[in-house]
C-alpha beads as a LAMMPS data file, in Angstrom:
LAMMPS data file: protein, C-alpha beads

219 atoms
218 bonds

1 atom types
1 bond types

-500.0 500.0 xlo xhi
-500.0 500.0 ylo yhi
-500.0 500.0 zlo zhi

Masses

1 110.0

Atoms # bond

1 1 1 367.862 -80.353 -256.882
2 1 1 365.787 -77.355 -255.976
3 1 1 362.854 -77.287 -253.574
4 1 1 360.404 -78.223 -256.318
5 1 1 362.149 -81.561 -256.915
6 1 1 361.876 -81.346 -260.730
7 1 1 363.812 -84.567 -261.156
8 1 1 361.278 -86.447 -259.064
9 1 1 358.330 -84.651 -260.653
10 1 1 355.445 -86.065 -258.652
11 1 1 352.730 -83.775 -259.838
12 1 1 349.568 -82.796 -257.990
13 1 1 346.530 -82.408 -260.193
14 1 1 343.376 -80.611 -259.159
15 1 1 341.015 -83.386 -258.034
16 1 1 338.118 -81.582 -259.707
17 1 1 339.689 -82.005 -263.121
18 1 1 338.010 -85.357 -263.734
19 1 1 339.482 -86.004 -267.157
20 1 1 342.952 -85.538 -265.662
21 1 1 342.461 -88.050 -262.895
22 1 1 344.573 -91.165 -262.868
23 1 1 341.448 -93.344 -262.842
24 1 1 340.148 -91.627 -266.000
25 1 1 343.512 -91.958 -267.757
26 1 1 343.735 -95.662 -266.976
27 1 1 340.192 -96.277 -268.176
28 1 1 340.962 -94.481 -271.443
29 1 1 344.044 -96.653 -272.003
30 1 1 342.178 -99.860 -271.139
31 1 1 339.213 -99.087 -273.385
32 1 1 341.237 -98.091 -276.444
33 1 1 340.276 -100.558 -279.166
34 1 1 343.180 -99.751 -281.505
35 1 1 345.598 -102.229 -279.932
36 1 1 345.571 -105.837 -278.779
37 1 1 348.443 -105.523 -276.337
38 1 1 349.683 -102.795 -274.026
39 1 1 353.404 -102.595 -273.379
40 1 1 355.214 -101.243 -270.345
41 1 1 356.575 -98.559 -272.665
42 1 1 353.014 -97.511 -273.561
43 1 1 352.175 -97.060 -269.889
44 1 1 355.411 -95.212 -269.205
45 1 1 354.682 -92.772 -272.024
46 1 1 351.016 -92.284 -271.115
47 1 1 351.759 -91.661 -267.445
48 1 1 355.064 -89.823 -267.811
49 1 1 353.516 -86.473 -266.869
50 1 1 352.227 -88.038 -263.685
51 1 1 355.671 -89.622 -263.249
52 1 1 356.681 -91.829 -260.371
53 1 1 353.561 -91.606 -258.214
54 1 1 351.266 -92.904 -260.952
55 1 1 353.795 -95.381 -262.331
56 1 1 354.429 -97.006 -258.969
57 1 1 350.695 -97.308 -258.413
58 1 1 349.865 -98.919 -261.755
59 1 1 352.711 -101.442 -261.495
60 1 1 351.949 -102.329 -257.865
61 1 1 348.190 -102.845 -258.275
62 1 1 348.286 -106.140 -260.244
63 1 1 350.461 -107.813 -257.606
64 1 1 347.873 -106.896 -254.956
65 1 1 345.022 -108.542 -256.845
66 1 1 344.209 -112.049 -258.081
67 1 1 345.139 -111.576 -261.708
68 1 1 345.639 -113.893 -264.712
69 1 1 348.988 -115.756 -264.803
70 1 1 351.836 -113.676 -266.211
71 1 1 350.459 -110.232 -265.307
72 1 1 352.510 -109.933 -262.118
73 1 1 355.640 -111.091 -263.943
74 1 1 355.214 -108.304 -266.502
75 1 1 354.620 -105.462 -264.058
76 1 1 356.815 -106.625 -261.175
77 1 1 360.262 -105.740 -262.525
78 1 1 359.481 -102.036 -263.139
79 1 1 358.736 -101.608 -259.418
80 1 1 362.373 -102.282 -258.547
81 1 1 363.641 -99.694 -261.024
82 1 1 361.025 -97.033 -260.256
83 1 1 361.230 -97.293 -256.475
84 1 1 365.030 -97.068 -256.653
85 1 1 364.706 -93.984 -258.864
86 1 1 362.283 -92.422 -256.372
87 1 1 364.750 -93.119 -253.576
88 1 1 367.590 -91.523 -255.554
89 1 1 365.474 -88.608 -256.819
90 1 1 365.906 -89.162 -260.562
91 1 1 363.495 -89.120 -263.479
92 1 1 361.573 -92.306 -264.289
93 1 1 363.371 -94.503 -266.813
94 1 1 363.143 -98.182 -267.675
95 1 1 365.458 -100.289 -269.856
96 1 1 364.245 -101.490 -273.241
97 1 1 364.091 -105.093 -272.065
98 1 1 361.352 -104.030 -269.631
99 1 1 359.517 -101.446 -271.739
100 1 1 359.109 -104.023 -274.509
101 1 1 357.199 -106.357 -272.209
102 1 1 353.463 -106.324 -272.721
103 1 1 350.189 -107.831 -271.630
104 1 1 346.951 -108.210 -273.482
105 1 1 344.591 -105.256 -273.450
106 1 1 341.901 -107.601 -272.126
107 1 1 344.015 -108.482 -269.084
108 1 1 344.890 -104.833 -268.541
109 1 1 341.215 -103.917 -268.801
110 1 1 340.414 -106.492 -266.105
111 1 1 342.948 -104.871 -263.794
112 1 1 341.595 -101.375 -264.467
113 1 1 337.955 -102.477 -264.167
114 1 1 338.724 -103.852 -260.715
115 1 1 340.812 -100.919 -259.529
116 1 1 339.192 -97.858 -261.147
117 1 1 336.086 -97.611 -258.898
118 1 1 338.209 -97.822 -255.744
119 1 1 340.765 -95.421 -257.170
120 1 1 338.047 -92.906 -258.056
121 1 1 336.711 -93.048 -254.496
122 1 1 340.208 -92.494 -253.131
123 1 1 340.720 -89.536 -255.456
124 1 1 337.506 -88.012 -254.117
125 1 1 338.670 -88.074 -250.503
126 1 1 342.356 -87.283 -250.958
127 1 1 343.505 -83.692 -250.571
128 1 1 346.737 -81.863 -249.721
129 1 1 347.457 -82.569 -246.040
130 1 1 350.728 -82.763 -244.128
131 1 1 352.312 -81.818 -247.440
132 1 1 355.846 -81.996 -245.990
133 1 1 355.391 -85.772 -246.260
134 1 1 355.365 -85.402 -250.060
135 1 1 358.648 -83.466 -250.238
136 1 1 362.290 -84.157 -249.597
137 1 1 363.633 -85.897 -247.587
138 1 1 360.483 -87.947 -246.931
139 1 1 360.105 -88.715 -250.650
140 1 1 363.456 -90.507 -250.629
141 1 1 362.452 -92.453 -247.520
142 1 1 359.252 -93.516 -249.285
143 1 1 361.376 -94.636 -252.229
144 1 1 363.554 -96.735 -249.920
145 1 1 360.515 -98.345 -248.303
146 1 1 358.944 -98.976 -251.723
147 1 1 362.195 -100.601 -252.872
148 1 1 362.172 -102.926 -249.854
149 1 1 358.533 -103.785 -250.564
150 1 1 359.415 -104.467 -254.215
151 1 1 362.187 -106.858 -253.185
152 1 1 359.789 -108.672 -250.840
153 1 1 357.393 -109.087 -253.783
154 1 1 359.991 -111.130 -255.633
155 1 1 360.522 -113.541 -252.758
156 1 1 358.550 -116.811 -252.924
157 1 1 356.858 -116.227 -249.571
158 1 1 353.184 -117.061 -248.959
159 1 1 351.181 -113.862 -248.309
160 1 1 354.260 -111.948 -249.434
161 1 1 352.564 -110.099 -252.295
162 1 1 349.364 -108.426 -251.214
163 1 1 350.337 -106.227 -248.247
164 1 1 353.614 -104.915 -249.741
165 1 1 351.755 -104.069 -252.962
166 1 1 348.981 -102.312 -251.050
167 1 1 351.603 -100.336 -249.111
168 1 1 353.217 -99.151 -252.357
169 1 1 349.809 -98.216 -253.802
170 1 1 348.841 -96.150 -250.755
171 1 1 352.199 -94.364 -250.573
172 1 1 352.252 -93.595 -254.297
173 1 1 348.740 -92.141 -254.244
174 1 1 349.667 -90.044 -251.236
175 1 1 352.665 -88.639 -253.104
176 1 1 350.615 -88.093 -256.244
177 1 1 347.950 -86.065 -254.431
178 1 1 350.290 -84.478 -251.861
179 1 1 348.308 -86.191 -249.091
180 1 1 350.693 -86.841 -246.228
181 1 1 348.056 -88.772 -244.285
182 1 1 347.997 -91.414 -247.033
183 1 1 351.789 -91.471 -247.142
184 1 1 351.827 -92.172 -243.398
185 1 1 349.205 -94.900 -243.752
186 1 1 351.287 -96.460 -246.524
187 1 1 354.436 -96.404 -244.380
188 1 1 352.587 -98.039 -241.474
189 1 1 351.180 -100.666 -243.853
190 1 1 354.712 -101.358 -245.083
191 1 1 355.938 -101.940 -241.522
192 1 1 352.993 -104.259 -240.805
193 1 1 353.636 -106.196 -244.020
194 1 1 357.298 -106.666 -243.096
195 1 1 356.309 -108.005 -239.679
196 1 1 353.823 -110.440 -241.238
197 1 1 356.218 -111.569 -243.967
198 1 1 358.981 -112.048 -241.416
199 1 1 356.607 -114.073 -239.251
200 1 1 355.603 -116.271 -242.182
201 1 1 359.241 -116.735 -243.203
202 1 1 360.243 -117.657 -239.654
203 1 1 357.341 -120.130 -239.415
204 1 1 358.432 -121.769 -242.677
205 1 1 362.044 -122.049 -241.505
206 1 1 361.006 -123.363 -238.086
207 1 1 358.630 -125.851 -239.703
208 1 1 361.329 -127.073 -242.094
209 1 1 363.822 -127.493 -239.256
210 1 1 361.229 -129.390 -237.221
211 1 1 360.511 -131.757 -240.118
212 1 1 364.218 -132.356 -240.744
213 1 1 364.936 -132.975 -237.068
214 1 1 361.946 -135.333 -236.861
215 1 1 363.135 -137.307 -239.877
216 1 1 366.647 -137.526 -238.470
217 1 1 365.217 -138.699 -235.179
218 1 1 363.223 -141.394 -236.946
219 1 1 366.339 -142.520 -238.753

Bonds

1 1 1 2
2 1 2 3
3 1 3 4
4 1 4 5
5 1 5 6
6 1 6 7
7 1 7 8
8 1 8 9
9 1 9 10
10 1 10 11
11 1 11 12
12 1 12 13
13 1 13 14
14 1 14 15
15 1 15 16
16 1 16 17
17 1 17 18
18 1 18 19
19 1 19 20
20 1 20 21
21 1 21 22
22 1 22 23
23 1 23 24
24 1 24 25
25 1 25 26
26 1 26 27
27 1 27 28
28 1 28 29
29 1 29 30
30 1 30 31
31 1 31 32
32 1 32 33
33 1 33 34
34 1 34 35
35 1 35 36
36 1 36 37
37 1 37 38
38 1 38 39
39 1 39 40
40 1 40 41
41 1 41 42
42 1 42 43
43 1 43 44
44 1 44 45
45 1 45 46
46 1 46 47
47 1 47 48
48 1 48 49
49 1 49 50
50 1 50 51
51 1 51 52
52 1 52 53
53 1 53 54
54 1 54 55
55 1 55 56
56 1 56 57
57 1 57 58
58 1 58 59
59 1 59 60
60 1 60 61
61 1 61 62
62 1 62 63
63 1 63 64
64 1 64 65
65 1 65 66
66 1 66 67
67 1 67 68
68 1 68 69
69 1 69 70
70 1 70 71
71 1 71 72
72 1 72 73
73 1 73 74
74 1 74 75
75 1 75 76
76 1 76 77
77 1 77 78
78 1 78 79
79 1 79 80
80 1 80 81
81 1 81 82
82 1 82 83
83 1 83 84
84 1 84 85
85 1 85 86
86 1 86 87
87 1 87 88
88 1 88 89
89 1 89 90
90 1 90 91
91 1 91 92
92 1 92 93
93 1 93 94
94 1 94 95
95 1 95 96
96 1 96 97
97 1 97 98
98 1 98 99
99 1 99 100
100 1 100 101
101 1 101 102
102 1 102 103
103 1 103 104
104 1 104 105
105 1 105 106
106 1 106 107
107 1 107 108
108 1 108 109
109 1 109 110
110 1 110 111
111 1 111 112
112 1 112 113
113 1 113 114
114 1 114 115
115 1 115 116
116 1 116 117
117 1 117 118
118 1 118 119
119 1 119 120
120 1 120 121
121 1 121 122
122 1 122 123
123 1 123 124
124 1 124 125
125 1 125 126
126 1 126 127
127 1 127 128
128 1 128 129
129 1 129 130
130 1 130 131
131 1 131 132
132 1 132 133
133 1 133 134
134 1 134 135
135 1 135 136
136 1 136 137
137 1 137 138
138 1 138 139
139 1 139 140
140 1 140 141
141 1 141 142
142 1 142 143
143 1 143 144
144 1 144 145
145 1 145 146
146 1 146 147
147 1 147 148
148 1 148 149
149 1 149 150
150 1 150 151
151 1 151 152
152 1 152 153
153 1 153 154
154 1 154 155
155 1 155 156
156 1 156 157
157 1 157 158
158 1 158 159
159 1 159 160
160 1 160 161
161 1 161 162
162 1 162 163
163 1 163 164
164 1 164 165
165 1 165 166
166 1 166 167
167 1 167 168
168 1 168 169
169 1 169 170
170 1 170 171
171 1 171 172
172 1 172 173
173 1 173 174
174 1 174 175
175 1 175 176
176 1 176 177
177 1 177 178
178 1 178 179
179 1 179 180
180 1 180 181
181 1 181 182
182 1 182 183
183 1 183 184
184 1 184 185
185 1 185 186
186 1 186 187
187 1 187 188
188 1 188 189
189 1 189 190
190 1 190 191
191 1 191 192
192 1 192 193
193 1 193 194
194 1 194 195
195 1 195 196
196 1 196 197
197 1 197 198
198 1 198 199
199 1 199 200
200 1 200 201
201 1 201 202
202 1 202 203
203 1 203 204
204 1 204 205
205 1 205 206
206 1 206 207
207 1 207 208
208 1 208 209
209 1 209 210
210 1 210 211
211 1 211 212
212 1 212 213
213 1 213 214
214 1 214 215
215 1 215 216
216 1 216 217
217 1 217 218
218 1 218 219
């Protein structure tokens, strides 16, 4: 790969080009009345030019929000593939079994309606800073961290969804806008989420052992 990382292709777009903003693109997809359902393949095609930064964000957002049942199941699997591809520095690709998955446009519109105002505000304050954080080798480190966060999302751990998803969202936006400050904040959030998830997991294990030992003692 050369210094431009064409295989990773996380593109920076002028924040003043409003129609080109991720928030505007998502709103346009959500408000399109020509379809009842939106597939993962539709999102992959619509956001391909924005590549991994935008794709990681849109698939991580629903798992960070209280969404209708089934939404997280649809968008969760792509996170594993995309974060691994970011770590390895290859172009975004998803298998047919995932791209054929879909959710109703109404549900997708609910997600976008919740996220778009906050995303637009973030786009207004983000700018290229500490840009080395959006280039190799840091990009691959971000991919590794995002992959770990994606694995945590699949574990049935209370409070195990929101913080890892938020960490992925922050890191992906930082990469998308070449804002190293946001990438750093996302990495710190990922570490904090791992500490919290580990604490919750340990508490559950300790609690289970205590209950078992108590029952055995009663017997």
